[in-house]
C-alpha positions in Angstrom: -45.1 18.4 29.0 -46.3 15.2 27.3 -48.4 17.3 24.9 -45.3 19.3 23.9 -43.3 16.3 22.9 -45.2 15.5 19.7 -45.3 19.2 18.8 -41.5 19.4 19.2 -41.0 16.4 17.1 -43.3 17.9 14.4 -41.2 21.1 14.4 -38.0 19.0 14.2 -39.4 17.0 11.2 -40.5 20.2 9.5 -37.1 21.8 10.1 -35.2 18.7 8.8 -37.5 18.4 5.7 -36.9 22.1 4.9 -33.2 21.6 5.3 -33.0 18.5 3.1 -35.1 20.3 0.4 -32.6 23.2 0.4 -29.6 20.7 0.4 -31.0 18.7 -2.5 -28.6 18.6 -5.4 -29.9 20.1 -8.6 -28.7 19.6 -12.2 -31.1 22.0 -13.9 -28.7 25.0 -13.9 -25.8 23.2 -15.5 -25.6 23.4 -19.3 -25.5 20.1 -21.3 -22.2 19.5 -23.2 -22.0 18.4 -26.8 -19.2 16.0 -25.9 -19.7 12.2 -26.3 -19.6 9.8 -23.4 -16.0 8.9 -24.0 -14.9 12.5 -24.3 -16.7 13.4 -21.1 -15.1 10.4 -19.4 -11.6 11.6 -20.5 -12.3 15.1 -19.5 -13.8 14.4 -16.0 -12.2 11.2 -14.9 -8.7 12.2 -16.0 -8.8 15.0 -13.5 -8.1 12.5 -10.8 -6.3 9.6 -12.5 -5.3 8.0 -15.8 -8.2 7.2 -18.1 -9.6 3.7 -17.7 -11.0 2.0 -20.7 -14.5 0.2 -20.3 -13.0 -3.1 -21.5 -10.9 -3.5 -18.4 -13.9 -4.3 -16.2 -17.1 -6.3 -16.7 -20.5 -4.6 -16.7 -21.3 -5.9 -13.2 -18.0 -4.3 -11.9 -18.8 -1.0 -13.6 -22.2 -0.9 -11.9 -20.3 -0.9 -8.6 -17.6 1.5 -9.7 -19.8 4.2 -11.5 -21.7 5.4 -8.4 -18.3 5.9 -6.6 -17.1 7.9 -9.6 -20.3 9.9 -9.5 -19.8 10.8 -5.9 -16.5 12.6 -6.8 -18.6 14.7 -9.2 -21.4 15.6 -6.8 -23.8 13.0 -8.2 -25.9 11.1 -5.7 -28.6 8.5 -6.3 -31.3 10.2 -4.1 -30.2 13.8 -4.8 -28.5 14.3 -1.5 -24.9 13.9 -0.4 -25.2 11.0 2.1 -23.5 11.2 5.5 -22.3 7.6 5.0 -19.6 8.9 2.7 -17.8 10.3 5.8 -16.3 8.4 8.7 -17.4 9.5 12.1 -15.2 11.9 14.0 -12.1 13.7 12.9 -11.5 11.5 9.8 -14.9 12.4 8.3 -14.5 16.1 9.1 -11.2 16.2 7.3 -12.7 14.7 4.2 -15.7 16.9 4.3 -13.5 20.0 4.6 -11.4 18.8 1.7 -14.5 18.8 -0.6 -13.7 15.4 -1.9 -17.4 14.8 -2.5 -19.0 18.1 -3.7 -22.4 19.0 -2.4 -23.5 20.1 -5.9 -22.9 18.3 -9.2 -20.2 19.6 -11.5 -21.8 18.4 -14.7 -25.3 18.1 -16.2 -27.4 15.0 -15.5 -27.6 14.2 -19.3 -23.8 14.3 -19.4 -23.5 11.9 -16.5 -25.9 9.6 -18.2 -23.7 9.7 -21.3 -20.7 8.6 -19.2 -22.7 5.7 -17.6 -23.9 4.6 -21.0 -20.4 4.7 -22.5 -19.0 2.4 -19.9 -22.0 0.0 -19.6 -22.4 -0.4 -23.4 -18.7 -0.9 -24.1 -17.8 -3.2 -21.1 -17.7 -7.0 -21.7 -20.4 -9.1 -20.0 -17.7 -11.1 -18.2 -13.9 -11.2 -17.8 -12.3 -14.5 -17.5 -9.6 -14.9 -14.8 -6.0 -15.2 -16.1 -4.7 -18.6 -16.8 -1.1 -19.6 -16.2 0.8 -20.6 -19.3 3.0 -23.0 -17.3 2.9 -24.6 -13.9 4.8 -23.0 -11.0 7.6 -25.2 -9.9 7.2 -26.3 -6.3 10.4 -26.6 -4.3 13.1 -24.2 -3.3 16.4 -26.1 -3.5 18.4 -23.7 -1.4 15.8 -22.5 1.1 14.7 -24.3 4.3 11.2 -23.7 5.7 11.1 -22.8 9.4 8.0 -22.0 11.4 8.2 -20.6 15.0 6.2 -22.4 17.7 5.2 -18.9 19.0 2.4 -17.0 17.2 -0.4 -14.4 17.8 -3.4 -16.2 16.5 -5.3 -15.3 14.5 -2.3 -13.5 13.0 -2.6 -9.9 12.0 1.0 -9.3 11.2 1.6 -5.7 10.1 5.4 -5.5 10.0 8.4 -7.9 10.0 12.1 -7.1 10.2 15.3 -9.2 10.2 17.6 -7.9 12.9 21.3 -7.7 11.9 24.2 -9.4 13.6 22.4 -12.7 14.2 19.9 -11.2 16.6 16.7 -12.8 15.3 13.6 -11.0 13.9 11.0 -8.6 15.1 7.3 -8.5 14.0 4.2 -6.7 15.0 0.6 -7.9 15.5 -2.1 -5.2 14.9 -5.3 -6.5 16.5 -7.8 -3.8 17.6 -6.9 -2.6 21.2 -4.0 -5.1 21.3 -1.0 -4.0 19.4 2.1 -6.1 20.2 5.7 -5.8 19.1 7.5 -9.2 19.4 11.2 -10.0 19.2 12.1 -13.6 18.3 15.6 -15.1 18.9 17.6 -16.6 16.0 16.1 -20.0 17.1 12.6 -18.4 16.6 11.7 -18.5 20.3 10.0 -15.5 21.9 12.6 -13.2 23.4 10.1 -10.6 24.6 6.9 -8.8 23.6 5.8 -5.3 24.3 2.3 -3.8 24.2 1.8 -0.6 22.3 -1.0 1.9 22.0 -0.8 2.1 18.2 -0.2 -0.3 15.3 3.5 -0.6 14.1 4.0 -0.7 10.4 7.7 0.2 9.9 10.9 -0.4 12.0 14.2 1.5 11.7 17.0 0.8 14.1 19.9 2.9 15.1 22.8 2.0 17.5 21.1 3.4 20.6 17.5 3.8 19.7 14.9 2.7 17.2 12.2 4.6 15.3 8.9 2.9 15.1 6.2 4.1 12.6 2.8 3.6 14.0 -0.3 3.9 11.8 -2.9 4.5 14.5 -5.6 2.3 15.9 -5.3 -0.4 13.3 -4.3 -0.5 9.6 -7.7 0.1 8.1 -8.5 3.2 6.0 -8.8 6.5 7.8 -8.0 10.2 7.3 -7.5 10.9 11.0 -4.0 12.0 11.9 -3.5 9.3 14.5 -0.1 8.0 13.1 3.3 8.9 14.5 7.0 8.3 14.3 8.0 7.1 17.8 11.5 7.2 19.2 12.2 4.3 21.6 15.3 3.6 23.7 16.6 0.6 25.6 14.7 -0.1 28.7 17.7 0.1 31.1 18.8 -3.3 32.3 15.4 -4.9 31.5 14.5 -6.4 28.2 12.9 -4.4 25.4 12.4 -0.8 24.7 10.5 2.1 26.2 9.0 5.2 24.6 11.4 8.1 24.7 9.4 10.7 22.7 7.1 11.2 19.7 9.5 12.3 17.0 6.8 13.2 14.5 3.1 13.3 15.6 -0.2 13.7 13.8 0.6 11.6 10.7 -2.3 10.6 8.4 -2.0 6.8 8.1 1.7 6.6 7.5 2.7 3.3 5.8 6.4 3.8 5.0 9.4 5.9 6.0 12.7 6.5 4.3 15.7 8.0 6.1 18.6 10.0 4.7 20.5 13.3 4.7 18.5 15.4 2.2 20.0 18.8 3.0 23.7 17.8 3.6 23.8 19.0 7.2 25.0 15.7 8.6 21.7 14.6 10.2 19.1 12.1 8.9 15.9 13.5 7.6 12.7 11.6 7.1 10.5 11.1 4.1 7.0 10.1 5.3 4.5 8.3 3.1 1.2 9.4 4.6 -1.1 7.2 2.6 -4.2 8.4 4.3 -7.4 7.4 2.5 -9.4 10.1 0.7 -6.8 12.6 1.8 -3.1 12.2 2.6 0.3 13.5 1.6 4.0 12.9 0.9 6.3 15.0 3.0 9.8 15.2 4.1 10.8 16.2 7.6 13.9 18.2 8.2 16.0 17.0 11.2 16.7 20.1 13.3 19.5 18.3 15.1 17.8 18.8 18.5 15.5 15.8 18.3 12.7 17.6 16.4 11.6 17.8 12.8 10.2 20.5 10.5 7.7 19.5 7.8 8.0 20.2 4.1 5.2 19.0 1.8 6.2 17.3 -1.5 2.8 16.2 -2.8 -0.5 16.9 -1.2 -2.4 13.8 -2.4 -3.2 10.4 -0.8 -1.5 7.1 -1.7 2.2 7.5 -1.1 3.3 3.9 -0.3 7.0 3.5 -0.9 9.9 6.0 -0.9 13.6 5.4 -1.7 16.3 8.0 -1.0 19.2 7.9 -3.5 21.3 10.2 -5.7 19.5 9.6 -9.0 21.7 11.9 -11.2 25.1 11.7 -9.5 25.2 15.4 -8.5 26.0 14.6 -4.9 22.5 15.5 -3.6 20.1 12.8 -2.4 16.9 12.5 -4.4 13.6 10.8 -3.6 11.9 8.0 -5.6 8.2 7.6 -4.6 5.5 5.2 -5.6 2.0 6.7 -5.4 -1.2 4.6 -5.3 -4.8 5.4 -4.5 -6.0 6.8 -7.8 -3.3 8.9 -9.5 -0.9 6.0 -9.5 2.7 6.3 -10.7 6.4 6.6 -9.9 7.7 10.1 -9.2 11.3 11.4 -8.8 11.9 14.4 -6.6 15.1 15.8 -7.8 17.0 17.6 -5.1 17.7 21.2 -6.2 19.6 22.1 -3.0 18.5 24.6 -0.3 15.7 22.2 0.7 13.9 22.4 -2.7 12.8 19.5 -4.9 11.6 19.3 -8.5 8.9 16.7 -9.1 9.2 14.5 -12.2 6.7 11.8 -13.1 8.6 8.7 -14.3 5.8 6.3 -14.8 2.0 6.4 -14.8 -0.3 3.5 -13.9 -4.1 2.9 -14.0 -6.1 3.2 -10.7 -7.0 -0.4 -11.2 -3.4 -1.5 -10.8 -3.4 -1.3 -7.0 0.2 -0.2 -6.9 2.1 -1.7 -3.9 5.9 -1.5 -4.0 9.0 -0.4 -5.9 12.7 -1.2 -5.7 15.7 0.0 -7.6 18.1 -2.5 -9.1 20.5 -2.6 -12.1 19.3 -5.6 -14.0 21.3 -5.0 -17.2 24.5 -4.0 -15.4 24.9 -0.7 -17.2 25.5 1.3 -14.0 22.0 2.8 -13.9 19.1 1.9 -11.6 16.1 0.2 -13.2 12.7 0.1 -11.5 11.0 -3.0 -10.2 7.3 -2.3 -9.8 4.7 -4.4 -8.0 0.9 -4.1 -8.3 -1.9 -6.2 -7.0 -4.0 -4.6 -4.3 -7.5 -5.9 -4.7 -9.1 -4.5 -1.5 -11.4 -2.2 -3.5 -14.6 -2.2 -5.5 -13.2 -4.5 -8.1 -11.9 -7.6 -6.3 -11.4 -9.7 -9.4 -8.3 -11.4 -10.7 -6.6 -9.1 -13.1 -4.1 -10.1 -15.8 -2.1 -6.9 -15.4 -1.3 -7.6 -11.7 2.2 -8.7 -11.1 5.9 -7.8 -11.2 7.3 -5.4 -13.8 10.8 -4.4 -14.6 11.3 -1.0 -16.3 14.8 -0.5 -17.7 16.5 2.9 -17.5 17.8 4.4 -20.7 20.5 6.2 -18.7 18.5 9.4 -18.8 15.9 8.5 -16.2 13.4 7.4 -18.9 12.0 4.0 -18.2 10.6 1.4 -20.5 8.8 -1.9 -19.6 11.1 -4.8 -20.4 9.7 -7.6 -18.3 6.4 -8.7 -16.7 5.5 -11.6 -14.6 1.8 -12.0 -14.0 1.0 -12.6 -10.3 -2.5 -12.3 -9.0 -2.6 -9.9 -6.0 1.1 -9.2 -6.0 2.1 -7.2 -2.9 5.8 -7.0 -2.6 9.0 -8.0 -4.4 12.5 -7.9 -3.0 15.5 -8.0 -5.4 18.7 -9.7 -4.2 21.3 -12.2 -5.4 19.8 -15.0 -3.4 21.8 -17.9 -5.1 25.1 -15.9 -5.1 25.6 -16.5 -8.8 26.3 -12.8 -9.7 22.8 -11.8 -11.0 19.7 -10.5 -9.3 16.8 -12.7 -8.4 13.3 -11.7 -7.1 11.3 -13.0 -4.1 7.7 -11.9 -4.1 4.5 -12.4 -2.1 0.9 -12.1 -3.0 -1.9 -11.1 -0.7 -4.7 -11.8 -3.2 -3.5 -14.8 -5.2 -5.8 -17.3 -6.9 -6.1 -19.6 -3.9 -8.6 -21.8 -5.7 -6.5 -22.7 -8.7 -2.9 -21.6 -7.9 -2.4 -21.3 -4.1 1.3 -21.7 -4.6 1.5 -18.2 -6.1 1.1 -16.6 -2.7 5.0 -16.8 -2.8 7.1 -16.7 -5.9 10.9 -17.0 -6.3 12.1 -15.8 -9.7 15.5 -17.3 -10.4 17.4 -15.1 -12.9 18.6 -17.1 -15.9 20.0 -14.0 -17.7 18.7 -11.5 -20.3 15.6 -10.9 -18.2 14.6 -14.6 -18.2 13.4 -16.1 -15.0 12.3 -19.5 -13.7 9.5 -19.3 -11.1 9.4 -21.4 -8.0 7.3 -21.7 -4.8 7.5 -23.9 -1.7 5.1 -26.6 -0.5 4.0 -24.6 2.6 3.2 -21.4 0.7 -0.5 -21.5 1.7 0.2 -21.9 5.4 -0.4 -18.1 5.8 -1.7 -15.1 3.9 1.5 -13.2 3.3 1.2 -9.4 3.5 4.7 -8.3 4.6 8.2 -9.6 3.9 11.8 -8.8 4.7 15.1 -10.0 3.3 18.5 -10.1 5.1 21.2 -12.3 6.5 19.5 -13.6 9.5 22.1 -16.1 10.5 25.2 -14.2 9.6 26.4 -16.8 7.1 26.8 -14.5 4.1 23.6 -15.3 2.2 20.1 -13.7 2.2 17.2 -15.2 4.1 13.6 -14.3 4.0 10.9 -13.7 6.6 7.2 -13.6 5.7 4.3 -12.2 7.8 0.7 -13.4 7.6 -2.4 -11.2 8.0 -5.7 -13.2 8.1 -8.3 -10.6 8.9 -9.6 -10.9 5.4 -10.7 -14.4 4.4 -10.7 -14.8 0.6 -14.1 -14.0 -0.9 -15.9 -17.2 -1.9 -13.2 -19.4 -0.3 -14.0 -23.0 -0.9 -10.4 -24.2 -0.1 -10.7 -24.3 3.7 -7.6 -22.2 4.0 -9.3 -19.4 5.9 -10.4 -21.6 8.8 -6.9 -23.1 9.0 -5.3 -19.7 9.1 -7.5 -18.6 12.0 -6.8 -21.6 14.1 -3.3 -22.8 13.2 -1.7 -20.3 10.9 1.7 -18.8 11.9 2.3 -15.1 12.4 5.6 -15.4 10.6 7.7 -18.0 8.8 11.3 -18.0 7.8 12.9 -19.2 4.5 16.4 -19.9 5.6 18.9 -19.7 2.7 21.1 -22.8 2.8 23.4 -22.0 -0.1 26.1 -21.3 2.5 
């Protein structure tokens, strides 16, 4: 038996070597194009997303990005498609079956070299981080900072929601193997907490039940369909809720839900943003009136991150605005054609470097038509550098659903902006958070309040405790039922800022709050 072991190993090695030789990617049978490097880049890269100019990243950044681009074209450094491109288990199988990373190259080696040369020769050696033209004002004159004594440290807050009727707030903590949904009283004391099997990311309450969107075993990228829309009901005479049923199972990393009657049958349907990772989809789920839902796919691509249900063209049918991230970034309008059909219309297109995060609809020029507030700043990718195009945009509507950029506020790592009349002066202000601010030079930009001065002019403010947490989620609402809008911010400190010399990371881990409240004191 002992003599057979080396022989078996030898056979295995021969078999594997033969397999790898047969699997090796070859360029030889692909004809070389006469196109230039730029023309090839436009032709190939634009199949997945808007064309990115070399000048937007430094040479060092492109050396990290180009191999990832090559993988999408079947180009691998050692000639083989590495298994490391695929997650273990079902997530990796889904990506493999989707042929995201082809086994064989789709262009000649000489053409790929032209693309690499084009980017590396035309990219700058360095890109300086953006400088602020003026200092952010510190001090919110009609907001009071409140911090609960209760917290889940280190905080991994994945959702926060203000409960109506002066009932406090609810937030979730998404630690691995320890997902908790916590309800706080209006005095910010723990009312009760409940353990969950999956990480909550979205909360929607009805009179007798609540719908909880759970993303799976943590918020990190995956293509496994481990997410769900859960239906919970009151737990009898005891505090809290209990799981009644899984309303919609097998969702691929859902990050947002929108609710509304899309087919005019008197029941609420659901639009699910299944962000996924390499794969994903945007779908709406028809409420069958019996507690179940039937799936209708709108867009079979990853990256759906925000959806808004609203009648865009005043025809009496509810339409869907959607923000797509993850490569082919943009704002889309799905116009309701009736009979369960929707017509896709692209309203805005953004670069894949934008890191699109959030949209809201608001009428800034008071012409009766919704404008788009767009937020971008996700830097959890291969280019974690400060970018001068990250921030808050306002696109004005020409009354025909054509949108033109009319305002931009540069905010490093911007993650969310909520438009409300916070000071009750009759115009719309903006509260925003950043998950990737410039903590070294401008830590106060982790929260920004833009006070509307009219004609798309805003004064920016922050608050002294802005760097107490790393704000990833936010909600706005009248928490104390006094007629003005309060804010709740949630902190997620799993990621410590790269190269952090501020000491903030250690403070967050040991003393940082899960959530904080900015109580509006104007009333």
